[in-house]
C-alpha positions as CSV (number, residue, x, y, z in Angstrom):
1,X,-3.2,-5.9,28.9
2,X,-3.7,-2.0,29.8
3,X,-1.3,-0.5,31.8
4,X,-1.8,3.4,32.5
5,X,1.8,5.5,32.4
6,X,2.7,8.9,32.7
7,X,4.5,10.7,29.5
8,X,8.2,10.8,29.7
9,X,10.5,13.3,27.7
10,X,10.9,12.2,24.4
11,X,12.9,12.7,21.5
12,X,11.3,15.3,18.9
13,X,10.7,12.5,16.2
14,X,8.9,10.5,18.8
15,X,6.7,13.5,19.5
16,X,5.6,13.9,15.8
17,X,4.9,10.3,15.5
18,X,2.7,10.6,18.7
19,X,1.1,13.8,17.2
20,X,0.2,12.0,13.9
21,X,-1.2,8.9,15.7
22,X,-3.9,11.0,17.4
23,X,-4.3,13.5,15.5
24,X,-7.4,12.3,13.8
25,X,-8.9,11.8,16.9
26,X,-8.6,15.5,17.9
27,X,-10.2,16.5,14.6
28,X,-13.0,13.8,14.6
29,X,-14.1,14.9,18.2
30,X,-14.7,18.0,17.1
31,X,-16.5,17.4,14.0
32,X,-18.8,15.1,15.9
33,X,-19.2,16.9,18.9
34,X,-22.9,17.1,18.5
35,X,-23.7,13.7,18.1
36,X,-21.7,12.2,21.3
37,X,-24.1,10.5,23.6
38,X,-26.9,8.5,22.9
39,X,-28.3,8.1,19.3
40,X,-31.4,9.5,20.0
41,X,-29.6,12.8,20.4
42,X,-27.7,12.9,17.0
43,X,-28.1,16.3,15.6
44,X,-25.7,15.6,12.5
45,X,-24.1,12.4,11.4
46,X,-23.5,10.3,14.3
47,X,-20.3,7.9,14.5
48,X,-19.6,5.3,17.4
49,X,-16.0,5.6,19.3
50,X,-12.9,4.5,17.5
51,X,-11.7,1.3,19.6
52,X,-9.0,-1.2,19.4
53,X,-10.6,-4.2,17.2
54,X,-7.9,-6.7,18.3
55,X,-8.9,-7.7,22.1
56,X,-6.1,-7.5,24.3
57,X,-5.2,-10.7,26.3
58,X,-7.0,-9.8,29.1
59,X,-10.6,-9.4,27.3
60,X,-10.1,-12.0,24.8
61,X,-13.0,-13.9,26.3
62,X,-15.2,-10.8,25.9
63,X,-15.4,-11.2,21.7
64,X,-15.1,-14.8,21.2
65,X,-16.0,-14.3,17.5
66,X,-12.8,-12.8,16.5
67,X,-9.8,-14.5,16.0
68,X,-6.2,-14.2,15.4
69,X,-3.9,-16.1,13.3
70,X,-0.7,-16.2,11.7
71,X,0.5,-18.7,8.8
72,X,4.2,-19.1,10.3
73,X,5.3,-19.4,13.8
74,X,8.7,-20.3,15.1
75,X,9.4,-23.1,17.8
76,X,8.0,-26.2,16.3
77,X,10.3,-27.9,16.1
78,X,12.5,-25.6,18.5
79,X,15.2,-23.5,16.3
80,X,17.9,-21.1,16.6
81,X,18.0,-17.7,15.5
82,X,20.1,-14.7,15.1
83,X,19.5,-11.4,16.6
84,X,22.2,-9.3,15.1
85,X,19.4,-6.9,14.0
86,X,18.4,-6.2,17.4
87,X,19.9,-3.9,19.5
88,X,22.0,-6.7,21.1
89,X,24.0,-9.5,19.1
90,X,23.0,-12.6,20.3
91,X,22.1,-16.3,19.0
92,X,18.6,-17.4,20.9
93,X,16.4,-20.2,20.8
94,X,12.5,-20.3,19.8
95,X,10.9,-23.0,21.4
96,X,7.3,-23.3,21.2
97,X,6.8,-25.6,24.1
98,X,8.9,-23.5,26.7
99,X,7.1,-20.4,27.8
100,X,10.4,-18.4,28.3
101,X,11.3,-19.2,24.7
102,X,7.8,-19.2,22.6
103,X,6.9,-16.1,20.6
104,X,3.1,-17.1,19.8
105,X,1.0,-14.8,17.7
106,X,-1.1,-13.9,21.0
107,X,1.9,-11.7,21.8
108,X,1.1,-9.1,19.2
109,X,-1.9,-8.2,21.6
110,X,-0.3,-7.2,25.0
111,X,0.5,-3.4,24.2
112,X,0.0,-0.8,27.0
113,X,-1.6,2.6,27.1
114,X,0.0,6.0,28.5
115,X,-1.7,9.2,28.8
116,X,-0.2,12.1,26.5
117,X,-1.6,15.6,27.4
118,X,-2.4,17.8,24.4
119,X,-3.9,21.6,24.8
120,X,-4.9,20.6,28.3
121,X,-6.9,17.6,27.3
122,X,-5.5,13.9,28.1
123,X,-5.3,11.4,25.1
124,X,-4.7,7.8,25.3
125,X,-1.4,6.6,23.3
126,X,-0.7,2.9,22.9
127,X,2.9,1.8,23.4
128,X,3.9,-1.7,22.2
129,X,5.5,-4.0,24.6
130,X,8.9,-4.9,23.2
131,X,9.3,-7.7,25.7
132,X,7.1,-10.2,23.8
133,X,6.8,-10.8,20.2
134,X,5.4,-13.1,17.7
135,X,8.0,-14.6,15.6
136,X,8.0,-16.5,12.1
137,X,9.9,-19.5,11.2
138,X,13.4,-18.5,9.5
139,X,13.5,-18.2,5.9
140,X,9.6,-17.9,4.9
141,X,8.2,-15.3,2.5
142,X,4.8,-13.9,2.2
143,X,3.7,-14.8,5.9
144,X,0.4,-13.5,7.1
145,X,-1.0,-12.2,10.1
146,X,-4.9,-12.3,10.0
147,X,-7.6,-10.6,12.3
148,X,-11.1,-12.0,11.7
149,X,-13.8,-10.0,13.2
150,X,-17.1,-12.0,12.1
151,X,-19.0,-9.0,11.6
152,X,-18.8,-5.8,9.5
153,X,-16.4,-2.9,10.9
154,X,-15.3,0.2,9.7
155,X,-11.3,0.2,9.5
156,X,-9.7,3.4,10.6
157,X,-5.9,2.9,11.0
158,X,-3.2,0.2,12.1
159,X,0.3,0.3,13.3
160,X,2.7,-2.5,13.3
161,X,5.6,-2.3,15.7
162,X,8.4,-4.8,14.5
163,X,10.7,-6.5,16.8
164,X,13.2,-7.4,13.7
165,X,14.1,-5.0,10.9
166,X,10.9,-3.7,8.6
167,X,10.4,-6.2,5.9
168,X,11.4,-5.1,2.5
169,X,7.7,-5.5,1.3
170,X,4.5,-5.6,3.0
171,X,0.5,-5.3,2.0
172,X,-2.4,-4.5,4.2
173,X,-5.1,-6.7,2.9
174,X,-9.0,-6.6,3.7
175,X,-12.0,-8.6,2.7
176,X,-15.8,-8.6,3.3
177,X,-17.3,-12.0,3.5
178,X,-20.9,-10.2,3.6
179,X,-20.5,-8.8,0.2
180,X,-19.1,-12.3,-1.7
181,X,-20.0,-15.6,-3.0
182,X,-16.7,-17.5,-2.2
183,X,-14.2,-16.3,0.6
184,X,-10.8,-16.5,-1.0
185,X,-11.6,-14.2,-4.0
186,X,-12.3,-11.3,-1.5
187,X,-8.9,-10.5,-0.2
188,X,-8.1,-7.1,-1.7
189,X,-5.1,-4.8,-1.3
190,X,-5.8,-1.5,0.9
191,X,-2.3,-0.5,0.8
192,X,1.6,-1.5,-0.2
193,X,4.6,-0.6,2.0
194,X,8.3,-1.0,0.5
195,X,11.9,-0.3,1.0
196,X,11.6,-0.2,-2.9
197,X,8.5,0.2,-4.3
198,X,9.3,-0.4,-8.0
199,X,11.4,-3.4,-7.1
200,X,8.7,-5.0,-4.8
201,X,5.7,-3.9,-6.3
202,X,6.1,-3.1,-10.1
203,X,3.4,-1.3,-11.7
204,X,1.6,-0.2,-8.4
205,X,1.1,3.6,-8.1
206,X,3.5,5.4,-5.4
207,X,1.0,8.3,-4.6
208,X,-2.7,8.6,-4.1
209,X,-4.9,9.3,-6.7
210,X,-7.2,12.1,-6.0
211,X,-9.9,11.0,-8.3
212,X,-10.5,7.7,-6.9
213,X,-9.2,7.5,-3.1
214,X,-10.2,3.6,-3.2
215,X,-7.1,2.9,-5.3
216,X,-4.2,1.6,-3.2
217,X,-0.5,2.8,-3.7
218,X,2.8,2.2,-2.4
219,X,4.3,3.9,0.5
220,X,7.9,3.9,1.1
221,X,9.2,2.3,4.4
222,X,11.5,4.7,5.9
223,X,14.9,3.3,7.3
224,X,15.0,3.4,10.9
225,X,18.0,4.1,13.1
226,X,19.9,1.1,14.2
227,X,20.2,2.1,17.8
228,X,16.5,3.0,17.7
229,X,14.2,-0.2,18.5
230,X,11.1,1.9,18.9
231,X,11.4,3.4,15.4
232,X,10.6,0.2,13.7
233,X,7.2,1.2,13.3
234,X,4.7,1.1,10.0
235,X,1.6,3.3,10.5
236,X,-1.4,3.3,8.0
237,X,-4.2,5.6,8.8
238,X,-6.7,5.9,5.6
239,X,-8.9,8.2,7.6
240,X,-6.4,10.7,7.4
241,X,-5.5,10.1,3.9
242,X,-8.8,10.1,2.4
243,X,-10.6,13.7,3.6
244,X,-14.0,12.2,2.3
245,X,-13.7,9.4,4.6
246,X,-17.3,10.1,6.6
247,X,-18.7,11.8,3.4
248,X,-18.2,9.7,0.4
249,X,-20.5,6.4,0.6
250,X,-18.3,4.7,-2.0
251,X,-14.9,5.3,0.2
252,X,-16.8,4.7,3.4
253,X,-17.9,1.3,2.0
254,X,-14.6,0.7,1.0
255,X,-13.2,0.5,4.5
256,X,-16.0,-1.8,5.8
257,X,-14.5,-5.2,6.3
258,X,-14.7,-8.6,8.3
259,X,-11.2,-9.6,8.2
260,X,-8.0,-7.8,7.8
261,X,-4.3,-9.1,7.4
262,X,-0.6,-8.0,7.0
263,X,1.0,-9.9,4.2
264,X,5.1,-10.0,4.9
265,X,6.4,-10.3,1.6
266,X,9.9,-10.4,2.3
267,X,12.3,-10.2,5.5
268,X,14.1,-7.0,6.0
269,X,17.6,-9.1,6.8
270,X,18.3,-11.8,4.4
271,X,21.2,-13.3,6.1
272,X,20.6,-17.1,7.1
273,X,19.2,-17.1,10.8
274,X,18.0,-13.3,10.6
275,X,15.5,-13.7,7.8
276,X,12.5,-14.0,9.6
277,X,9.6,-11.2,11.0
278,X,8.9,-10.5,14.4
279,X,6.0,-8.1,15.6
280,X,6.0,-7.0,19.1
281,X,2.3,-5.2,19.0
282,X,-0.4,-4.8,16.1
283,X,-2.9,-2.3,16.8
284,X,-6.0,-2.2,14.5
285,X,-8.4,0.5,15.3
286,X,-12.1,0.9,13.9
287,X,-15.5,1.3,14.9
288,X,-19.0,-0.5,14.5
289,X,-20.1,0.4,10.8
290,X,-23.5,3.0,11.4
291,X,-23.0,5.0,8.2
292,X,-23.3,8.0,10.3
293,X,-26.7,7.0,12.0
294,X,-25.7,5.9,15.4
295,X,-23.4,6.6,18.2
296,X,-23.3,3.5,20.1
297,X,-23.3,-0.3,19.5
298,X,-24.4,-3.0,21.2
299,X,-24.3,-7.3,21.0
300,X,-21.7,-10.0,21.7
301,X,-19.5,-8.7,19.1
302,X,-20.5,-5.1,19.6
303,X,-21.5,-4.6,16.2
304,X,-25.1,-3.9,16.2
305,X,-26.1,-0.1,16.1
306,X,-28.4,1.7,17.8
307,X,-30.0,3.5,15.1
308,X,-30.8,6.9,15.0
309,X,-32.5,9.2,12.1
310,X,-35.5,6.9,11.4
311,X,-33.2,4.3,10.3
312,X,-32.5,0.3,10.9
313,X,-30.5,-2.4,10.4
314,X,-27.5,-3.8,12.0
315,X,-25.3,-1.2,9.9
316,X,-28.6,1.4,10.2
317,X,-28.2,0.6,6.3
318,X,-32.1,1.1,5.8
319,X,-34.9,3.5,6.5
320,X,-37.8,2.4,9.0
321,X,-40.8,0.8,7.1
322,X,-42.8,4.2,7.3
323,X,-39.9,6.7,6.5
324,X,-39.1,6.2,2.9
325,X,-40.3,9.5,1.7
326,X,-36.6,9.9,0.1
327,X,-33.9,7.5,-0.8
328,X,-32.0,6.5,2.2
329,X,-28.4,8.3,2.6
330,X,-25.6,7.8,4.9
331,X,-25.3,10.5,7.4
332,X,-22.1,12.9,7.4
333,X,-20.2,15.4,9.6
334,X,-22.7,18.1,7.8
335,X,-25.9,16.3,7.6
336,X,-28.1,13.9,9.4
337,X,-29.9,12.8,6.2
338,X,-32.7,11.6,8.4
339,X,-35.2,9.2,6.9
340,X,-38.6,11.3,6.4
341,X,-42.1,10.3,7.3
342,X,-44.1,9.0,4.1
343,X,-47.4,10.3,5.9
344,X,-49.4,7.4,5.6
345,X,-52.0,9.1,8.1
346,X,-51.8,5.7,10.3
347,X,-53.2,3.6,7.8
348,X,-50.4,1.8,6.6
349,X,-47.4,-0.2,8.0
350,X,-44.9,0.4,5.3
351,X,-43.9,2.7,1.9
352,X,-41.7,2.6,-0.7
353,X,-39.8,5.5,-2.4
354,X,-41.0,6.0,-5.9
355,X,-38.3,7.8,-8.0
356,X,-40.6,8.8,-10.7
357,X,-43.1,10.5,-8.2
358,X,-40.3,11.7,-6.2
359,X,-42.0,10.9,-2.9
360,X,-42.5,7.9,-0.8
361,X,-45.9,5.8,-1.6
362,X,-47.6,4.1,1.2
363,X,-48.5,0.1,0.7
364,X,-51.5,-1.5,1.5
365,X,-53.8,1.0,3.0
366,X,-56.0,-0.1,5.6
367,X,-59.5,1.2,7.2
368,X,-60.9,1.5,4.0
369,X,-58.5,4.3,2.6
370,X,-56.6,4.4,-0.4
371,X,-54.3,6.6,-2.2
372,X,-50.5,7.0,-2.3
373,X,-50.7,8.5,1.2
374,X,-53.7,6.6,2.3
375,X,-55.5,9.9,2.5
376,X,-58.5,9.0,0.1
377,X,-61.7,6.9,1.1
378,X,-62.3,3.8,-1.2
379,X,-65.1,3.9,-3.2
380,X,-68.7,3.8,-1.7
381,X,-66.9,4.8,1.5
382,X,-67.6,8.4,3.3
383,X,-65.5,10.4,5.7
384,X,-67.2,10.3,9.0
385,X,-66.2,12.9,11.5
386,X,-67.7,11.6,14.6
387,X,-65.7,11.8,17.8
388,X,-65.2,8.4,18.1
389,X,-61.9,6.3,19.3
390,X,-61.5,5.5,15.7
391,X,-60.7,9.2,14.6
392,X,-57.5,9.3,13.2
393,X,-55.1,11.9,11.8
394,X,-57.4,12.7,8.8
395,X,-60.0,14.2,11.2
396,X,-62.2,10.9,10.7
397,X,-62.8,7.6,9.5
398,X,-63.7,5.9,6.4
399,X,-67.1,4.2,6.8
400,X,-69.1,1.9,4.2
401,X,-72.0,3.7,3.0
402,X,-75.4,1.7,3.6
403,X,-77.3,2.4,0.1
404,X,-77.7,0.7,-3.0
405,X,-75.1,1.1,-5.4
406,X,-76.9,3.4,-7.8
407,X,-77.4,5.9,-5.2
408,X,-73.3,6.5,-4.6
409,X,-72.6,9.5,-6.0
């Protein structure tokens, strides 16, 4: 559900958080200004817009292949829970069969959007809907919220808005089912969060590795003010943490995923009746993954790239058949890394890059031609420069010699 509102005066900490949330988009828009619009107009690396990969309740039918699941949800059977960790203290009922007291996982999708003006430009700022939330059963640990996308997307950021206290420990995990033989073994951590990293995740680094940006580390979950429910937020934005997000192919591929989940390890309140997880909204941002070679995507799941730079494939992951004169490379904010024409003179339908020769070699030359570039006539054929419809980029056509073998020279 998307509701546009106007900005209201806020405490400084909230303005700072909002700026952190949208600062990446300001930098990103400037860096790819030349390749907005159709993919055919991309002058450097091209990137589709970042969107919410978790569709809202109103548009869920638009993406039938995407799904959202929770490993634990309260209310079946009905149960009591203590809201002493909320702003108001009370005992409530969770009942999955009563819409007024149910807290299904779909309630993490109903955020609304307000407009924030920065330097005269309007930007959308997603706000959590604190009147609805998903809630786990009491006493559960290692509860998961999982978003399955079916197709590959590039993960950019997520924001989890807790209705309960922040958990003592939490892990953001991803998997890419396109790159594995078995599904379960693919889950790998992207980031750890804990109020005490050494206690919750011993042995996990507590700061980013400058030599390898794909190594996950543990980030401390700051305590929230008791009277500020809106501060129960966890923000994870690797696109800001990783300066080479769009320039380093290894980093880029690391954040390509088909599924992402949050593992809620331990509740933030361990008192009986209050030992549950509750999330009002979960925002997951990303884009269809095109390796810098497309600005738009289509298809039922909006994952098929409209490739530019002489590339092809769902993710623009390879060069067109006749454009392998140099190895495929991903586009970057500074370089388009366009695939080059092999120069087969119109006499071949494909070519391949030969590393030893350092250029593309044409395959299966036609029209009585041969050579790495199909630029020579086969033996016993000659180059005719007759002005015929068969004339080609060689300036003529190769015709067979109508003479005995011994007359060929």
